[in-house]
C-alpha positions, 0 to 999 in steps of 0.5 A, a space after each residue: 484473527 478477528 472474525 469480522 472487521 468491526 472486532 479487529 485491531 485494524 478497525 480499533 487502532 488502524 483506521 486513522 484521522 487525516 489530521 493526525 496523519 498529517 501531524 505525524 508527517 510534519 517532519 518529512 513535509 518540512 523537507 519534501 513537498 506533499 507531491 514528492 512524499 506521495 511520489 516516494 510512497 507510489 515508488 515503494 508500493 510498485 517496488 513491493 509489487 514488483 518484489 511480490 510478483 517475482 517471488 510469485 506471491 498472492 495479491 493478498 500478501 503483496 497488499 498486506 505488505 504494502 499496508 504494513 509499509 504504510 502503517 509504519 511510516 504513518 507513525 515514523 519519519 522516513 529517516 527512522 528506517 530506510 524504506 529500501 530495508 522496510 519494504 522487503 521486511 514488510 513482504 517478509 512478514 506479510 507472507 507469514 501473516 497471510 500464511 503463504 509460508 516463510 520466504 527464504 532469506 537468501 531468495 528475498 535478498 537475491 530478488 531485491 538485489 536483482 530488481 534494484 540492479 535490473 529494473 530500478 537502477 535509474 532510482 539507485 544508480 551505481 548502488 547495489 542492495 546494501 542489506 542482508 538477512 540479519 538486518 531484515 530480521 532486526 527490522 522485522 521485530 522493529 516493525 512488529 513493535 511499531 505496529 504494536 503487533 497489530 497484524 490483522 489487515 482486512 482488504 477490500 478484495 472480499 467485499 468487492 467480490 461480494 458487492 459484485 455478486 449482488 449485482 448479478 452475473 452480467 454486471 459482475 463479469 464486467 465490473 469486477 476486474 476493472 474494480 479489482 484493478 482500482 483496489 490494487 492501485 488504491 494502495 499507492 494512496 493513503 485510503 488504506 490508512 484512512 477508511 474501512 476496507 468495505 468503503 474502498 471497495 465501494 468507491 472502487 466499484 463506483 469508479 468502475 461503473 462510471 468508467 464503463 457507463 453502468 448506472 448503479 445509482 439505484 443499487 447504491 441508494 439501497 445501501 445503508 452507507 455514508 456516500 459522502 465517505 465514498 466520494 472522499 475516497 474517490 477524490 483520494 484515488 483520482 488525486 493519485 492517478 493525476 499525480 501518477 500520470 504526470 509522474 516521469 518516475 525514471 526522470 524524477 525519483 532519483 532526485 526525490 530519493 536524494 532529497 528524502 530525509 535519511 536514516 543517521 545509521 547506514 548498513 556496514 
């Protein structure tokens, strides 16, 4: 693994240009509106989060799985692989990459089935989880190939902790929990594909300071960082929050998933 972000494959290959990202999504956006597309990714990020929590994974593993998921669909249409198969595949791979340990195949399948049946039945009415171990193993190879085996993911958590420590104990204790939640929510957006993780951390810290009424203008002014980019990230996150707030998932998501481009092949 690269010792720092600037020498990593994450920096070299996976900080994408927004224009290129939109071009890759053109096929999906010919069927879906941009809001519907974003709502699908909010839904599947929540599914990955739920799956990770049920499997008792660390947040770092869940975050990496979500980034893998978004990296795959940054280069592929939704009709390439069913996201319902890709999501647990990303969790399976991330648990190994983050050295959490290999998840039992049986436990992974059973947990997916339980979540679909007991928690997400409004999204998949009358449908059981259709995939089995062999399909996840095959999908894992496809995922690795599409990411060009670039498995290094730098997350905003570590720089966020360092920034908060720099602010001192008083502010750290107040700002860190709130900014941490903003980082968790940021994986519902595209910022993990478009910006370096330390800038995402700064944007989340900035949002936390505004929410709590803490004046960090002097501290930010001392940083040698492009604050315009930090403002861009903040706008991305606020857009997703506005979308998320107005999103009645239980009423909308089943119709959106039916409208979503489907893979040509289905599991036996």
